[in-house]
N, CA, C and O atoms as a GROMACS GRO file, in nm:
protein
  452
    1MET      N    1   0.077  -0.107  -0.008
    1MET     CA    2   0.013   0.002  -0.016
    1MET      C    3   0.080   0.116   0.020
    1MET      O    4   0.145   0.114   0.125
    2THR      N    5   0.075   0.223  -0.055
    2THR     CA    6   0.132   0.352  -0.061
    2THR      C    7   0.034   0.413   0.073
    2THR      O    8  -0.067   0.382   0.137
    3SER      N    9   0.142   0.524   0.067
    3SER     CA   10   0.131   0.617   0.174
    3SER      C   11   0.002   0.704   0.132
    3SER      O   12  -0.055   0.745   0.233
    4GLN      N   13  -0.043   0.733   0.050
    4GLN     CA   14  -0.177   0.808   0.050
    4GLN      C   15  -0.297   0.700   0.016
    4GLN      O   16  -0.413   0.740   0.009
    5GLN      N   17  -0.265   0.565  -0.004
    5GLN     CA   18  -0.352   0.446   0.019
    5GLN      C   19  -0.384   0.473   0.195
    5GLN      O   20  -0.500   0.502   0.226
    6TYR      N   21  -0.308   0.465   0.275
    6TYR     CA   22  -0.314   0.457   0.405
    6TYR      C   23  -0.433   0.612   0.444
    6TYR      O   24  -0.544   0.621   0.496
    7VAL      N   25  -0.373   0.673   0.409
    7VAL     CA   26  -0.489   0.783   0.402
    7VAL      C   27  -0.602   0.791   0.384
    7VAL      O   28  -0.686   0.825   0.468
    8GLY      N   29  -0.627   0.751   0.234
    8GLY     CA   30  -0.762   0.714   0.218
    8GLY      C   31  -0.805   0.651   0.319
    8GLY      O   32  -0.910   0.678   0.378
    9LEU      N   33  -0.700   0.532   0.357
    9LEU     CA   34  -0.831   0.431   0.483
    9LEU      C   35  -0.876   0.497   0.556
    9LEU      O   36  -0.996   0.505   0.580
   10PHE      N   37  -0.742   0.591   0.634
   10PHE     CA   38  -0.823   0.659   0.764
   10PHE      C   39  -0.935   0.775   0.739
   10PHE      O   40  -1.001   0.827   0.829
   11VAL      N   41  -0.943   0.798   0.635
   11VAL     CA   42  -1.020   0.911   0.574
   11VAL      C   43  -1.176   0.839   0.586
   11VAL      O   44  -1.274   0.896   0.634
   12SER      N   45  -1.175   0.701   0.532
   12SER     CA   46  -1.325   0.656   0.547
   12SER      C   47  -1.306   0.616   0.650
   12SER      O   48  -1.416   0.640   0.700
   13LEU      N   49  -1.228   0.551   0.759
   13LEU     CA   50  -1.282   0.517   0.862
   13LEU      C   51  -1.302   0.623   0.951
   13LEU      O   52  -1.329   0.604   1.069
   14PHE      N   53  -1.284   0.776   0.878
   14PHE     CA   54  -1.309   0.901   1.006
   14PHE      C   55  -1.477   0.904   0.913
   14PHE      O   56  -1.574   0.931   0.984
   15ALA      N   57  -1.497   0.885   0.804
   15ALA     CA   58  -1.622   0.902   0.759
   15ALA      C   59  -1.782   0.818   0.822
   15ALA      O   60  -1.901   0.842   0.840
   16ILE      N   61  -1.666   0.695   0.836
   16ILE     CA   62  -1.733   0.611   0.926
   16ILE      C   63  -1.769   0.681   1.078
   16ILE      O   64  -1.876   0.658   1.135
   17TRP      N   65  -1.700   0.739   1.116
   17TRP     CA   66  -1.700   0.822   1.269
   17TRP      C   67  -1.784   0.893   1.289
   17TRP      O   68  -1.843   0.905   1.396
   18LEU      N   69  -1.811   0.978   1.147
   18LEU     CA   70  -1.866   1.114   1.131
   18LEU      C   71  -1.996   1.050   1.084
   18LEU      O   72  -2.097   1.119   1.099
   19PHE      N   73  -2.012   0.926   1.027
   19PHE     CA   74  -2.173   0.912   1.027
   19PHE      C   75  -2.203   0.887   1.190
   19PHE      O   76  -2.267   0.969   1.255
   20PHE      N   77  -2.170   0.813   1.225
   20PHE     CA   78  -2.214   0.775   1.405
   20PHE      C   79  -2.192   0.894   1.478
   20PHE      O   80  -2.233   0.872   1.592
   21VAL      N   81  -2.149   1.009   1.469
   21VAL     CA   82  -2.155   1.147   1.534
   21VAL      C   83  -2.270   1.197   1.506
   21VAL      O   84  -2.336   1.242   1.600
   22ALA      N   85  -2.327   1.204   1.355
   22ALA     CA   86  -2.435   1.270   1.302
   22ALA      C   87  -2.555   1.159   1.370
   22ALA      O   88  -2.655   1.218   1.410
   23ALA      N   89  -2.557   1.036   1.384
   23ALA     CA   90  -2.671   0.964   1.460
   23ALA      C   91  -2.657   1.003   1.586
   23ALA      O   92  -2.772   1.033   1.615
   24GLN      N   93  -2.614   1.017   1.648
   24GLN     CA   94  -2.624   1.053   1.804
   24GLN      C   95  -2.694   1.201   1.813
   24GLN      O   96  -2.776   1.224   1.902
   25ALA      N   97  -2.660   1.296   1.719
   25ALA     CA   98  -2.698   1.462   1.712
   25ALA      C   99  -2.833   1.437   1.669
   25ALA      O  100  -2.922   1.516   1.700
   26ILE      N  101  -2.858   1.332   1.598
   26ILE     CA  102  -3.002   1.321   1.577
   26ILE      C  103  -3.124   1.257   1.699
   26ILE      O  104  -3.246   1.263   1.713
   27GLY      N  105  -3.024   1.204   1.763
   27GLY     CA  106  -3.061   1.173   1.907
   27GLY      C  107  -3.058   1.244   2.016
   27GLY      O  108  -3.135   1.238   2.112
   28VAL      N  109  -2.971   1.309   2.000
   28VAL     CA  110  -3.001   1.415   2.065
   28VAL      C  111  -3.109   1.534   2.034
   28VAL      O  112  -3.133   1.598   2.136
   29GLY      N  113  -3.174   1.575   1.926
   29GLY     CA  114  -3.276   1.643   1.807
   29GLY      C  115  -3.425   1.563   1.943
   29GLY      O  116  -3.496   1.628   2.019
   30VAL      N  117  -3.420   1.416   1.921
   30VAL     CA  118  -3.482   1.353   1.980
   30VAL      C  119  -3.578   1.414   2.087
   30VAL      O  120  -3.695   1.447   2.106
   31ALA      N  121  -3.417   1.407   2.161
   31ALA     CA  122  -3.454   1.440   2.320
   31ALA      C  123  -3.482   1.523   2.352
   31ALA      O  124  -3.528   1.531   2.466
   32LEU      N  125  -3.470   1.662   2.252
   32LEU     CA  126  -3.455   1.799   2.261
   32LEU      C  127  -3.611   1.849   2.225
   32LEU      O  128  -3.663   1.951   2.271
   33ASP      N  129  -3.662   1.771   2.149
   33ASP     CA  130  -3.828   1.761   2.080
   33ASP      C  131  -3.873   1.748   2.252
   33ASP      O  132  -3.920   1.851   2.300
   34SER      N  133  -3.864   1.658   2.321
   34SER     CA  134  -3.946   1.626   2.427
   34SER      C  135  -3.970   1.743   2.537
   34SER      O  136  -4.056   1.754   2.624
   35GLN      N  137  -3.836   1.848   2.490
   35GLN     CA  138  -3.859   1.981   2.570
   35GLN      C  139  -3.924   2.089   2.515
   35GLN      O  140  -4.010   2.166   2.559
   36GLY      N  141  -3.870   2.081   2.419
   36GLY     CA  142  -3.921   2.169   2.350
   36GLY      C  143  -3.888   2.159   2.238
   36GLY      O  144  -3.810   2.066   2.218
   37HIS      N  145  -3.939   2.269   2.085
   37HIS     CA  146  -3.901   2.276   1.951
   37HIS      C  147  -3.755   2.286   1.940
   37HIS      O  148  -3.699   2.362   2.018
   38SER      N  149  -3.671   2.204   1.836
   38SER     CA  150  -3.552   2.248   1.837
   38SER      C  151  -3.499   2.216   1.686
   38SER      O  152  -3.508   2.098   1.649
   39ILE      N  153  -3.453   2.298   1.608
   39ILE     CA  154  -3.449   2.243   1.475
   39ILE      C  155  -3.275   2.214   1.456
   39ILE      O  156  -3.235   2.147   1.361
   40ALA      N  157  -3.164   2.286   1.574
   40ALA     CA  158  -3.006   2.271   1.513
   40ALA      C  159  -2.985   2.155   1.518
   40ALA      O  160  -2.916   2.128   1.420
   41PRO      N  161  -3.007   2.055   1.585
   41PRO     CA  162  -2.955   1.918   1.595
   41PRO      C  163  -2.990   1.865   1.483
   41PRO      O  164  -2.894   1.828   1.416
   42TYR      N  165  -3.066   1.853   1.450
   42TYR     CA  166  -3.144   1.812   1.285
   42TYR      C  167  -3.025   1.841   1.177
   42TYR      O  168  -2.968   1.749   1.119
   43ILE      N  169  -2.988   2.006   1.154
   43ILE     CA  170  -2.898   2.059   1.085
   43ILE      C  171  -2.791   2.039   1.106
   43ILE      O  172  -2.710   2.039   1.013
   44ILE      N  173  -2.759   2.017   1.222
   44ILE     CA  174  -2.561   1.974   1.243
   44ILE      C  175  -2.588   1.843   1.195
   44ILE      O  176  -2.499   1.816   1.114
   45ALA      N  177  -2.685   1.729   1.208
   45ALA     CA  178  -2.644   1.566   1.158
   45ALA      C  179  -2.670   1.622   1.014
   45ALA      O  180  -2.575   1.602   0.939
   46GLY      N  181  -2.753   1.672   0.972
   46GLY     CA  182  -2.747   1.655   0.858
   46GLY      C  183  -2.625   1.684   0.745
   46GLY      O  184  -2.593   1.607   0.655
   47LEU      N  185  -2.563   1.828   0.777
   47LEU     CA  186  -2.455   1.831   0.749
   47LEU      C  187  -2.298   1.739   0.784
   47LEU      O  188  -2.224   1.693   0.697
   48GLU      N  189  -2.274   1.730   0.938
   48GLU     CA  190  -2.258   1.562   0.964
   48GLU      C  191  -2.227   1.465   0.832
   48GLU      O  192  -2.130   1.441   0.759
   49ALA      N  193  -2.380   1.421   0.847
   49ALA     CA  194  -2.412   1.269   0.758
   49ALA      C  195  -2.352   1.380   0.599
   49ALA      O  196  -2.269   1.305   0.548
   50LEU      N  197  -2.354   1.463   0.542
   50LEU     CA  198  -2.327   1.512   0.403
   50LEU      C  199  -2.145   1.488   0.390
   50LEU      O  200  -2.066   1.433   0.314
   51ALA      N  201  -2.145   1.549   0.487
   51ALA     CA  202  -1.966   1.530   0.513
   51ALA      C  203  -1.930   1.420   0.510
   51ALA      O  204  -1.834   1.399   0.436
   52ALA      N  205  -1.988   1.303   0.586
   52ALA     CA  206  -1.968   1.136   0.610
   52ALA      C  207  -1.957   1.082   0.445
   52ALA      O  208  -1.859   1.040   0.383
   53VAL      N  209  -2.100   1.101   0.403
   53VAL     CA  210  -2.067   1.093   0.248
   53VAL      C  211  -1.994   1.131   0.203
   53VAL      O  212  -1.902   1.051   0.189
   54ALA      N  213  -1.969   1.271   0.143
   54ALA     CA  214  -1.878   1.283   0.074
   54ALA      C  215  -1.776   1.234   0.101
   54ALA      O  216  -1.739   1.161   0.009
   55LEU      N  217  -1.682   1.236   0.214
   55LEU     CA  218  -1.559   1.181   0.264
   55LEU      C  219  -1.566   1.005   0.197
   55LEU      O  220  -1.512   0.973   0.092
   56TRP      N  221  -1.638   0.915   0.279
   56TRP     CA  222  -1.695   0.800   0.220
   56TRP      C  223  -1.663   0.807   0.076
   56TRP      O  224  -1.546   0.782   0.045
   57CYS      N  225  -1.741   0.834  -0.009
   57CYS     CA  226  -1.739   0.853  -0.190
   57CYS      C  227  -1.573   0.884  -0.223
   57CYS      O  228  -1.512   0.820  -0.308
   58PHE      N  229  -1.512   0.993  -0.143
   58PHE     CA  230  -1.410   1.047  -0.233
   58PHE      C  231  -1.260   1.027  -0.137
   58PHE      O  232  -1.176   1.116  -0.132
   59PRO      N  233  -1.249   0.911  -0.072
   59PRO     CA  234  -1.143   0.936   0.002
   59PRO      C  235  -0.992   0.958  -0.056
   59PRO      O  236  -0.909   1.025   0.007
   60MET      N  237  -0.971   0.912  -0.150
   60MET     CA  238  -0.855   0.918  -0.231
   60MET      C  239  -0.816   1.027  -0.297
   60MET      O  240  -0.705   1.054  -0.343
   61PHE      N  241  -0.951   1.110  -0.299
   61PHE     CA  242  -0.938   1.268  -0.363
   61PHE      C  243  -0.839   1.319  -0.234
   61PHE      O  244  -0.716   1.321  -0.233
   62VAL      N  245  -0.934   1.360  -0.127
   62VAL     CA  246  -0.930   1.393   0.033
   62VAL      C  247  -0.713   1.354   0.028
   62VAL      O  248  -0.612   1.423   0.016
   63ALA      N  249  -0.746   1.207   0.047
   63ALA     CA  250  -0.581   1.194   0.026
   63ALA      C  251  -0.459   1.275  -0.051
   63ALA      O  252  -0.356   1.335  -0.022
   64ASP      N  253  -0.544   1.236  -0.175
   64ASP     CA  254  -0.456   1.348  -0.266
   64ASP      C  255  -0.454   1.510  -0.269
   64ASP      O  256  -0.406   1.568  -0.366
   65LYS      N  257  -0.499   1.568  -0.178
   65LYS     CA  258  -0.527   1.716  -0.130
   65LYS      C  259  -0.426   1.664  -0.013
   65LYS      O  260  -0.310   1.693  -0.040
   66LEU      N  261  -0.443   1.599   0.102
   66LEU     CA  262  -0.377   1.611   0.190
   66LEU      C  263  -0.218   1.604   0.175
   66LEU      O  264  -0.125   1.659   0.235
   67MET      N  265  -0.227   1.504   0.062
   67MET     CA  266  -0.059   1.451   0.020
   67MET      C  267  -0.005   1.535  -0.104
   67MET      O  268   0.055   1.473  -0.193
   68LYS      N  269  -0.018   1.633  -0.113
   68LYS     CA  270   0.011   1.680  -0.249
   68LYS      C  271   0.128   1.639  -0.297
   68LYS      O  272   0.117   1.593  -0.410
   69GLY      N  273   0.268   1.639  -0.240
   69GLY     CA  274   0.388   1.660  -0.264
   69GLY      C  275   0.456   1.474  -0.262
   69GLY      O  276   0.575   1.449  -0.241
   70THR      N  277   0.395   1.412  -0.278
   70THR     CA  278   0.401   1.262  -0.300
   70THR      C  279   0.379   1.215  -0.416
   70THR      O  280   0.305   1.258  -0.505
   71ASN      N  281   0.478   1.084  -0.412
   71ASN     CA  282   0.440   1.004  -0.525
   71ASN      C  283   0.364   0.867  -0.498
   71ASN      O  284   0.375   0.774  -0.418
   72CYS      N  285   0.280   0.900  -0.605
   72CYS     CA  286   0.156   0.723  -0.565
   72CYS      C  287   0.243   0.599  -0.563
   72CYS      O  288   0.216   0.493  -0.506
   73GLU      N  289   0.365   0.632  -0.641
   73GLU     CA  290   0.406   0.526  -0.661
   73GLU      C  291   0.504   0.451  -0.570
   73GLU      O  292   0.553   0.339  -0.586
   74THR      N  293   0.521   0.548  -0.460
   74THR     CA  294   0.622   0.524  -0.336
   74THR      C  295   0.549   0.418  -0.259
   74THR      O  296   0.426   0.426  -0.255
   75ARG      N  297   0.607   0.324  -0.201
   75ARG     CA  298   0.545   0.207  -0.115
   75ARG      C  299   0.589   0.254   0.015
   75ARG      O  300   0.699   0.292   0.055
   76ALA      N  301   0.456   0.240   0.081
   76ALA     CA  302   0.546   0.245   0.262
   76ALA      C  303   0.570   0.162   0.288
   76ALA      O  304   0.488   0.077   0.256
   77PRO      N  305   0.696   0.108   0.368
   77PRO     CA  306   0.826   0.002   0.430
   77PRO      C  307   0.681  -0.071   0.548
   77PRO      O  308   0.687  -0.175   0.613
   78VAL      N  309   0.591   0.004   0.541
   78VAL     CA  310   0.438  -0.120   0.677
   78VAL      C  311   0.359  -0.190   0.615
   78VAL      O  312   0.290  -0.152   0.520
   79SER      N  313   0.362  -0.302   0.665
   79SER     CA  314   0.289  -0.386   0.604
   79SER      C  315   0.155  -0.406   0.662
   79SER      O  316   0.141  -0.424   0.784
   80ALA      N  317   0.030  -0.401   0.560
   80ALA     CA  318  -0.138  -0.405   0.652
   80ALA      C  319  -0.178  -0.438   0.757
   80ALA      O  320  -0.269  -0.402   0.833
   81ILE      N  321  -0.040  -0.570   0.755
   81ILE     CA  322  -0.089  -0.629   0.934
   81ILE      C  323  -0.062  -0.538   1.042
   81ILE      O  324  -0.141  -0.513   1.133
   82GLU      N  325   0.051  -0.492   1.029
   82GLU     CA  326   0.145  -0.427   1.160
   82GLU      C  327   0.026  -0.254   1.144
   82GLU      O  328   0.013  -0.181   1.242
   83VAL      N  329  -0.018  -0.234   1.059
   83VAL     CA  330  -0.093  -0.100   1.072
   83VAL      C  331  -0.247  -0.152   1.123
   83VAL      O  332  -0.324  -0.075   1.182
   84ALA      N  333  -0.289  -0.323   1.086
   84ALA     CA  334  -0.408  -0.312   1.172
   84ALA      C  335  -0.371  -0.327   1.365
   84ALA      O  336  -0.437  -0.283   1.459
   85THR      N  337  -0.251  -0.401   1.367
   85THR     CA  338  -0.170  -0.406   1.503
   85THR      C  339  -0.223  -0.235   1.587
   85THR      O  340  -0.300  -0.207   1.680
   86VAL      N  341  -0.138  -0.156   1.498
   86VAL     CA  342  -0.183  -0.059   1.570
   86VAL      C  343  -0.297   0.015   1.612
   86VAL      O  344  -0.325   0.081   1.712
   87ALA      N  345  -0.381  -0.032   1.454
   87ALA     CA  346  -0.503  -0.002   1.485
   87ALA      C  347  -0.550  -0.053   1.642
   87ALA      O  348  -0.553   0.020   1.741
   88CYS      N  349  -0.576  -0.160   1.638
   88CYS     CA  350  -0.623  -0.250   1.760
   88CYS      C  351  -0.567  -0.201   1.867
   88CYS      O  352  -0.635  -0.192   1.969
   89ILE      N  353  -0.423  -0.156   1.866
   89ILE     CA  354  -0.402  -0.130   1.972
   89ILE      C  355  -0.421   0.084   2.053
   89ILE      O  356  -0.419   0.128   2.168
   90VAL      N  357  -0.433   0.129   1.958
   90VAL     CA  358  -0.492   0.225   1.953
   90VAL      C  359  -0.666   0.255   2.048
   90VAL      O  360  -0.703   0.334   2.135
   91LEU      N  361  -0.738   0.131   1.963
   91LEU     CA  362  -0.886   0.152   2.003
   91LEU      C  363  -0.943   0.088   2.059
   91LEU      O  364  -1.064   0.092   2.083
   92GLY      N  365  -0.814  -0.030   2.112
   92GLY     CA  366  -0.882  -0.128   2.262
   92GLY      C  367  -0.876  -0.031   2.387
   92GLY      O  368  -0.978   0.004   2.446
   93PRO      N  369  -0.767   0.004   2.418
   93PRO     CA  370  -0.798   0.054   2.530
   93PRO      C  371  -0.891   0.194   2.562
   93PRO      O  372  -0.921   0.248   2.669
   94LYS      N  373  -0.930   0.232   2.388
   94LYS     CA  374  -1.066   0.341   2.401
   94LYS      C  375  -1.181   0.289   2.441
   94LYS      O  376  -1.259   0.350   2.515
   95ASN      N  377  -1.210   0.135   2.382
   95ASN     CA  378  -1.323   0.075   2.398
   95ASN      C  379  -1.342   0.023   2.546
   95ASN      O  380  -1.449   0.034   2.605
   96ARG      N  381  -1.233  -0.032   2.600
   96ARG     CA  382  -1.245  -0.096   2.738
   96ARG      C  383  -1.282   0.049   2.843
   96ARG      O  384  -1.365   0.050   2.934
   97PHE      N  385  -1.189   0.174   2.799
   97PHE     CA  386  -1.211   0.234   2.899
   97PHE      C  387  -1.416   0.262   2.918
   97PHE      O  388  -1.494   0.262   3.013
   98GLU      N  389  -1.430   0.283   2.761
   98GLU     CA  390  -1.596   0.352   2.758
   98GLU      C  391  -1.683   0.240   2.823
   98GLU      O  392  -1.801   0.262   2.851
   99ARG      N  393  -1.613   0.099   2.850
   99ARG     CA  394  -1.710   0.013   2.875
   99ARG      C  395  -1.702   0.024   3.005
   99ARG      O  396  -1.810   0.024   3.064
  100SER      N  397  -1.571   0.037   3.092
  100SER     CA  398  -1.593   0.070   3.237
  100SER      C  399  -1.631   0.146   3.319
  100SER      O  400  -1.629   0.132   3.441
  101ARG      N  401  -1.676   0.248   3.245
  101ARG     CA  402  -1.682   0.316   3.305
  101ARG      C  403  -1.804   0.307   3.358
  101ARG      O  404  -1.877   0.221   3.309
  102VAL      N  405  -1.861   0.400   3.477
  102VAL     CA  406  -1.918   0.385   3.600
  102VAL      C  407  -1.991   0.478   3.618
  102VAL      O  408  -1.933   0.587   3.620
  103GLU      N  409  -2.119   0.480   3.636
  103GLU     CA  410  -2.223   0.601   3.636
  103GLU      C  411  -2.216   0.643   3.805
  103GLU      O  412  -2.197   0.562   3.895
  104ALA      N  413  -2.226   0.712   3.812
  104ALA     CA  414  -2.223   0.779   3.929
  104ALA      C  415  -2.335   0.765   4.013
  104ALA      O  416  -2.425   0.841   3.977
  105PRO      N  417  -2.379   0.665   4.161
  105PRO     CA  418  -2.529   0.658   4.165
  105PRO      C  419  -2.611   0.772   4.197
  105PRO      O  420  -2.562   0.875   4.245
  106SER      N  421  -2.725   0.761   4.175
  106SER     CA  422  -2.810   0.843   4.189
  106SER      C  423  -2.858   0.874   4.348
  106SER      O  424  -2.828   0.784   4.427
  107VAL      N  425  -2.931   0.996   4.407
  107VAL     CA  426  -2.955   0.975   4.526
  107VAL      C  427  -3.115   1.021   4.492
  107VAL      O  428  -3.165   1.109   4.422
  108SER      N  429  -3.158   0.932   4.567
  108SER     CA  430  -3.285   0.859   4.624
  108SER      C  431  -3.357   0.954   4.700
  108SER      O  432  -3.304   0.985   4.806
  109GLN      N  433  -3.491   1.022   4.666
  109GLN     CA  434  -3.546   1.086   4.730
  109GLN      C  435  -3.612   1.098   4.849
  109GLN      O  436  -3.651   1.202   4.902
  110GLU      N  437  -3.626   0.924   4.907
  110GLU     CA  438  -3.660   0.863   5.060
  110GLU      C  439  -3.537   0.935   5.124
  110GLU      O  440  -3.572   0.998   5.224
  111GLY      N  441  -3.331   0.951   5.081
  111GLY     CA  442  -3.245   0.906   5.190
  111GLY      C  443  -3.234   1.085   5.179
  111GLY      O  444  -3.120   1.125   5.198
  112SER      N  445  -3.309   1.165   5.160
  112SER     CA  446  -3.251   1.282   5.148
  112SER      C  447  -3.331   1.359   5.248
  112SER      O  448  -3.296   1.476   5.259
  113ARG      N  449  -3.458   1.310   5.345
  113ARG     CA  450  -3.539   1.387   5.433
  113ARG      C  451  -3.440   1.380   5.522
  113ARG      O  452  -3.453   1.434   5.632
   0.00000   0.00000   0.00000
């Protein structure tokens, strides 16, 4: 794989993450609808989803713009297995931390008399 292909891969992964952020913003909009009408989260979610689709469809265009001075034929000395290993090392602790978060216990109304 070339360095531009690696950047294109990471742009695609960023597009997936951005799509999930857009879905989360829709959830915020639904929660705010119960409090009152607000269209801002839906607009933000739409813009994020549009950006995610654009990045998903054209990752190599973005990679080319980010790495203007590189040659497409230059091979990176890193194998795909090593990149996957690094990705697992980076994402593993993050996922472990998110799963192990403990919410603070809520104070009951009966105990505050």
